[in-house]
SELUM-984484 format. One line per 2 residues: number of its first residue (from 1); their letters; for each residue x, z, y of C-alpha. Coordinates in steps of 0.25 Angstrom, whole numbers. Layout:
! residues N
NUM> A> X:Z:Y  ...
***
This chain:
! residues 367
1> MG> -550:166:-273  -546:153:-267
3> AN> -530:148:-265  -524:149:-252
5> VW> -525:137:-242  -514:135:-235
7> PA> -517:131:-219  -513:117:-218
9> RP> -497:114:-212  -498:110:-198
11> PP> -490:95:-197  -477:96:-193
13> RK> -476:95:-176  -471:85:-170
15> ER> -461:86:-158  -452:75:-150
17> LI> -438:79:-146  -434:71:-133
19> TL> -418:74:-127  -417:68:-114
21> SI> -405:61:-111  -406:64:-93
23> PL> -400:68:-84  -404:84:-81
25> ES> -408:83:-68  -419:74:-72
27> ET> -424:82:-84  -437:88:-80
29> NA> -441:73:-75  -438:67:-89
31> ER> -444:80:-97  -459:77:-89
33> TV> -458:63:-92  -453:63:-106
35> SY> -465:74:-109  -475:63:-101
37> LL> -473:54:-109  -474:61:-122
39> SE> -485:66:-120  -492:52:-116
41> VD> -487:48:-132  -491:60:-140
43> PT> -494:72:-132  -498:81:-144
45> MP> -481:80:-149  -472:91:-141
47> TT> -459:86:-135  -447:93:-134
49> IR> -437:88:-124  -421:91:-126
51> KP> -415:92:-114  -401:84:-116
53> MP> -388:96:-116  -380:97:-104
55> RL> -366:91:-104  -354:99:-99
57> SL> -344:91:-90  -333:95:-98
59> TA> -322:91:-105  -320:90:-120
61> AD> -309:102:-119  -317:109:-110
63> RA> -330:109:-120  -321:112:-132
65> TL> -315:126:-124  -330:127:-120
67> AE> -334:127:-135  -324:136:-140
69> IL> -326:147:-129  -342:148:-133
71> AE> -337:147:-148  -332:161:-148
73> PV> -335:173:-140  -323:176:-129
75> EF> -318:189:-130  -314:197:-118
77> MD> -312:211:-115  -322:217:-105
79> HP> -323:225:-91  -331:231:-83
81> DF> -326:225:-72  -332:210:-78
83> HK> -346:213:-75  -344:218:-63
85> AG> -351:208:-52  -338:200:-46
87> AE> -329:201:-56  -324:188:-57
89> KR> -319:190:-41  -313:204:-42
91> IF> -306:200:-57  -301:185:-53
93> QD> -301:184:-37  -297:199:-32
95> AP> -288:201:-43  -271:202:-40
97> PV> -266:187:-46  -256:190:-57
99> PL> -244:184:-59  -242:173:-69
101> PD> -232:172:-81  -221:165:-82
103> VG> -218:160:-96  -206:152:-93
105> WY> -197:162:-102  -206:161:-114
107> RP> -203:146:-117  -188:146:-117
109> LM> -189:160:-124  -196:155:-137
111> DD> -188:140:-137  -180:146:-149
113> VT> -189:151:-155  -199:138:-154
115> GK> -187:128:-154  -192:121:-141
117> AA> -183:117:-132  -184:126:-118
119> DQ> -188:120:-105  -180:121:-92
121> PR> -176:137:-91  -184:146:-83
123> RA> -183:159:-77  -197:166:-79
125> TS> -201:179:-73  -207:189:-80
127> VL> -222:193:-77  -226:207:-79
129> LT> -239:211:-76  -246:226:-71
131> AA> -256:233:-77  -265:229:-64
133> QE> -261:212:-67  -265:212:-81
135> RV> -278:220:-78  -282:208:-68
137> IF> -278:197:-78  -284:203:-89
139> MQ> -296:207:-82  -296:192:-79
141> FN> -295:186:-91  -305:195:-97
143> FA> -315:192:-87  -314:177:-89
145> RW> -316:180:-103  -328:187:-101
147> RM> -334:178:-92  -332:166:-103
149> HV> -341:178:-113  -352:179:-102
151> LG> -352:164:-101  -350:162:-116
153> KR> -363:173:-119  -372:167:-108
155> VG> -371:154:-115  -374:157:-130
157> TR> -375:146:-139  -379:135:-128
159> VP> -371:124:-120  -366:130:-107
161> DA> -370:124:-94  -359:117:-86
163> AT> -355:129:-76  -355:138:-89
165> AR> -345:129:-95  -336:128:-85
167> EL> -336:144:-82  -334:145:-96
169> LR> -322:136:-95  -317:142:-83
171> WH> -317:156:-88  -310:152:-102
173> RT> -298:144:-94  -297:158:-85
175> AK> -298:167:-96  -285:156:-105
177> RL> -276:154:-92  -277:171:-90
179> RE> -274:173:-106  -262:163:-105
181> QI> -258:171:-93  -256:186:-98
183> AE> -251:180:-112  -240:172:-105
185> TN> -238:187:-95  -237:194:-109
187> LA> -228:184:-116  -216:194:-117
189> LV> -222:205:-124  -222:195:-136
191> LA> -207:194:-135  -205:209:-132
193> MA> -214:213:-144  -207:202:-153
195> KR> -193:209:-150  -198:222:-156
197> VR> -201:214:-170  -190:211:-180
199> IG> -192:196:-184  -185:184:-189
201> EN> -182:174:-178  -188:164:-184
203> EF> -200:171:-185  -200:174:-170
205> GD> -210:164:-164  -220:167:-175
207> LI> -219:183:-170  -221:177:-155
209> SE> -233:168:-159  -239:182:-165
211> GN> -236:189:-152  -242:179:-144
213> MA> -255:179:-151  -254:193:-150
215> LM> -252:195:-135  -264:184:-134
217> RS> -273:192:-141  -269:205:-134
219> VD> -274:196:-120  -288:193:-127
221> KF> -289:208:-131  -281:218:-120
223> DC> -291:226:-112  -286:228:-97
225> GR> -297:238:-94  -289:248:-103
227> GF> -278:250:-93  -265:245:-102
229> KF> -256:235:-100  -258:224:-110
231> ST> -243:224:-114  -247:237:-121
233> YA> -258:231:-128  -251:217:-131
235> CR> -238:223:-134  -244:230:-147
237> AI> -254:219:-151  -241:210:-151
239> LK> -234:220:-160  -245:221:-169
241> AF> -246:205:-170  -231:206:-175
243> SR> -233:216:-185  -244:207:-192
245> HG> -234:195:-191  -223:203:-198
247> IK> -232:207:-207  -239:193:-209
249> LA> -223:187:-212  -221:199:-220
251> KH> -230:195:-231  -229:179:-229
253> KQ> -214:183:-234  -218:192:-244
255> RF> -228:180:-250  -219:169:-248
257> PT> -205:174:-252  -193:166:-250
259> EF> -180:168:-252  -168:171:-243
261> DP> -162:159:-235  -152:162:-224
263> EL> -153:148:-220  -169:149:-217
265> ER> -169:163:-213  -166:162:-199
267> SN> -166:150:-190  -155:146:-181
269> HA> -163:137:-172  -163:147:-161
271> EI> -147:148:-162  -146:134:-163
273> RR> -155:133:-149  -149:144:-142
275> ET> -135:137:-145  -139:123:-141
277> AR> -145:129:-128  -131:137:-124
279> QE> -125:123:-127  -133:115:-120
281> SA> -132:127:-108  -115:126:-109
283> AE> -116:111:-107  -125:111:-95
285> LR> -116:123:-89  -103:115:-92
287> FI> -109:102:-85  -114:111:-74
289> VE> -98:114:-73  -93:102:-75
291> SN> -102:94:-67  -101:106:-56
293> RA> -114:105:-52  -115:120:-48
295> EL> -103:116:-37  -94:128:-44
297> SD> -81:129:-37  -68:129:-45
299> VE> -66:142:-48  -79:144:-53
301> RE> -79:131:-63  -66:138:-68
303> VI> -73:151:-69  -83:145:-78
305> EQ> -75:135:-86  -66:146:-91
307> RF> -77:155:-93  -85:148:-101
309> GL> -77:139:-107  -82:125:-100
311> DR> -68:120:-100  -67:120:-115
313> PF> -77:114:-127  -77:127:-135
315> ID> -73:142:-131  -71:152:-142
317> RQ> -72:166:-133  -77:166:-118
319> PT> -66:170:-109  -68:183:-100
321> LE> -68:184:-85  -54:190:-87
323> QV> -48:180:-94  -53:169:-85
325> GR> -48:176:-72  -34:177:-78
327> TM> -34:163:-79  -40:162:-67
329> GV> -32:172:-59  -44:180:-54
331> TK> -48:193:-58  -62:194:-69
333> ER> -72:199:-57  -68:188:-49
335> VR> -70:178:-61  -83:185:-65
337> QI> -87:182:-49  -84:168:-51
339> QN> -91:165:-64  -104:171:-59
341> RA> -103:163:-47  -101:150:-55
343> LE> -114:153:-65  -122:156:-52
345> KI> -121:141:-48  -121:136:-64
347> RL> -134:144:-64  -141:138:-50
349> AI> -136:124:-55  -143:125:-69
351> EG> -154:128:-60  -155:118:-52
353> VK> -153:128:-41  -145:123:-27
355> HP> -131:126:-26  -128:140:-21
357> SE> -122:135:-9  -134:129:-5
359> VV> -143:141:-10  -140:155:0
361> DA> -147:165:-10  -139:159:-23
363> RA> -126:159:-16  -127:173:-11
365> SI> -130:177:-26  -119:169:-30
367> N> -109:175:-20
***
């Protein structure tokens, strides 16, 4: 039997690779010109023309954000209304407006924990959303993330074109803005749940951080289509986060035990800050009374000085209304009225409001 004869291996195929660095509008003519010139040199060698990748007119930050969006799948809570025609118009344009939160109260409240100086004191009005308002903002948030999911799935592993990239970034900014709005509206939930947990004062900052992280996760996982309030879902998630934090802290103390040291067990930083703030407020009040910025009368000034001890550097016990009235020869009820009127004038002077004599409403509230 003869030996097997293998067929001869064909010679390696040669192929040209040409990269065009030309404007996009002239691609077709350039391809024809290059193909014609190469066919004249060697018509038997095939030619592959690689077109240049279109460049997106985006900043470096936008390109980094776009790469982060396309790197991982976008999570969202689906809803049947997202797949209907005109969903974007109904969810965003036709929906009633949702009030923005005011978090001016949050930073001064956390100053004792973070150790940062507070800015000007502010009076913030808490925003409590109704069930209908919560549904509106959560529908907008999940619709924006759903649009990001659809666009990312459509792009796949390819490089998105300019229009798709801009739309992805637009929906990403919308989802980020709505996520922050929901979290800021419900910041009080974390503080309310933290009051139920017994923990040292020096660990209160860590507890608030864990609660804020649980709040952000609750925003991502909440499904408004089930008909519940967001606080019902978020409170349980925050309490579970506190429980996990307590278990982790207990294990850490068991693994790294230390001797009890009363000096290190509790920090007096919060007490020092409160005492400093009290002294600064007293100094400001003394300056307002002495310079008469609030335009107090002689009787009002005398009542404030005797009642709060502004005429003495140190005071062991605050005089009562009856004692001040006995000194001035009036009843304690009259002293209380004069004190309240003087304190209202001082408060308006601290807040930078015009004198009550120039403001009709303020004057009516004083009298």
